[in-house]
N, C-alpha and C positions, 0 to 999 in steps of 0.2 A: 118828550122833547119840548124845547121852548126856544124863545128868541130873546136875546139880550136887548133890552130897550135902548141902551146907550150906544151899542155898536151895530145893531140890527143883524148880528150874526146868530146863526142857529147853533144849538148845542143839544147833546143827548145826556140825560141823567141816567146813570146805570147803578145797579146794586154793587156795593163794594163787598167782595168775597174774600174771606180769610180761609186758607186751606191750601190745597194743592191739586194739580190736575192728575189724571190717571197715569200719565207718563211718569211723573215723580213717584207716585205710589208703587207702580210696577217696578221701577228701578230699585226700590227698597225691598219690596215684598214678593216679587214674582219668583216662581210660579204660584198662583193662587189655587185654592181648592175651588171646585166648580160652584159650590153653594155661595161662596163669597163673591165670585165673579158674577153670578146671576143676581145676587142681592144688589151689587153695584150697578148692574145694567137694567134692572126692573124700572127705576125712575126714568131712565133714558127711553125705554119702550113706552112708558106712559106719556112722556113729552112728545114722542113721535106720533103716537096715536092721536093726541090732542091736535098737533099741527096738521095731521091728515084730516081728521074728522071736521075740524073747524075751518081750515083754509086750503085743503088739498095740497099741502106743502110736503116736499121730500127734502130732507136735510142735505144729502149728497156729499158731506165731508165729515162723516163720523169717524173719529180716531181718538186715541187716548188723550191727546192734547186738548180735545174739545169736550171732555167730560171732567167736571170739577167736583171734588169732594171737599165740602166745607169742614171747618174745624169742629162743627157740631154734628158731622156725619151726614149732612144732606148731600144729595147728588144733583148736579145741575148740568144740563146739556147746553153747551155754548156754541156760538158762532154759526148763526143761520145766514151768514154772508153770501153763500152761494146756493142757498136753498132755491128750489124751483117749484113753481105751481104746476101741477099736472093739469094739462089742458089738451083737448083734442087738437092735433096738428103740430105741436112742438113747444119749445120754450120761448117765452116772450123775449123780444130783443133787448129788453131792459134787464133781463136776468142773465146769470152766468152761462157760458157755453157748456155744451154737453160734456166736454172733456174734463170739466172741473172735478176736483177731488184729489185725494192723496194716494200716490202709488202704494200698493200693498193693501189698501183698504178699498180701493176703487173697483167696482164690479166690472167684469170684462165688457159688458155692453155699454158702459158709460161713454165711450168715445163714438158711439153710433150717431151719425148725423141725423138730425130731425127726430131724435128719440123723445117720446113723451115720457117725462120722469115718472117712475113707478116706485112704490114702496120697497120693491125687491132690491133696489139700489142700496137702501139703508140696511136691509136684511143681510146682504153680502158683507157690508162693512162691519156690522156687529158680529157676524159669524167669524170674520177674520180677527176681530178683537178678542172674542172668547178663546179662539185657538191660541192667540198670543198670551192671554191671561193665564190659561191653565197649562200651556205647553212651553212658555218661555220665549217664543219667537213667532214671527208671522208665518203663516202657512206657505210652503213652497208650491211649485206648480202641481206636484203630486204629493199632497201632504200626508205625512205618516200619522197614525192614530196616537194622540197624546196618551201617556200612561195614566193620566188622571181620569180618562173617560172609558167607561165600559163600552161594549160593542153597540148597544142600543143608543146610547147617548152620542157615540161617535157617528152613527148613521144620521141622527138628527142634526148634528153639527155639519156633517158633509152636505146635507140637503141645503143648508144655509149658504154653503160655499159653491153650490152648483154653478157651472158655467152658463147654463140655460136658466134665465130668470123664471121661466114657467115651472121649473123643478124646485124652486125655493119656497119656503113658507111665505104666505101672503103678507106677513107683517113681522116686526121684531117681537111683538108680544107673543105671537104664535110660536116663533122659534124658541123663546125662553120657556114658554109653557111646555113644549115638547121636551126640552132638556130637563126641566124640573120633574116631569112625569116619567122620566126614564126612557125617553125616545118615542113614547106612544103618540099617535096622531091626536092633535087637539084642534078643536074648532076655533074660529075667530072669536076672541072675547068680546 
């Protein structure tokens, strides 16, 4: 960011991206094979791990429109506008309210007053995206097993969609690793 010396107004300099968001890609290519979906989401998991490890940030609005695939094939996670820092006690008054997020990708507990943001909010959103990517639609209240997933991988994905955040993998990286490993339990990378 910088300040214009002539007007004293502030401005933000951002990277200019050429390509498309995941919404556009899915409109053209869905459903995807699981390996392609996981390859597209691995950089998202890496970005979320970085945000958590460095700043204790939870994105809270992961959805296909916030994942961008550049013309060179790079994947970028966009729009940390409602991200929240995990703190004892709750969300800072300067941060977005707990109910923030997009229906269909928002975890059931996201509307809980005084919720301390946890990584499992993002795990739920990515699990919903994976379901959409391989199954062609967002999961319903009682989602059916997508044809693209065998039983073990379906169990791994269902864990990501669990109503209770304690039953979800602890991070998006762990969710993806379990899906890559055929549903086997994997430790935090």
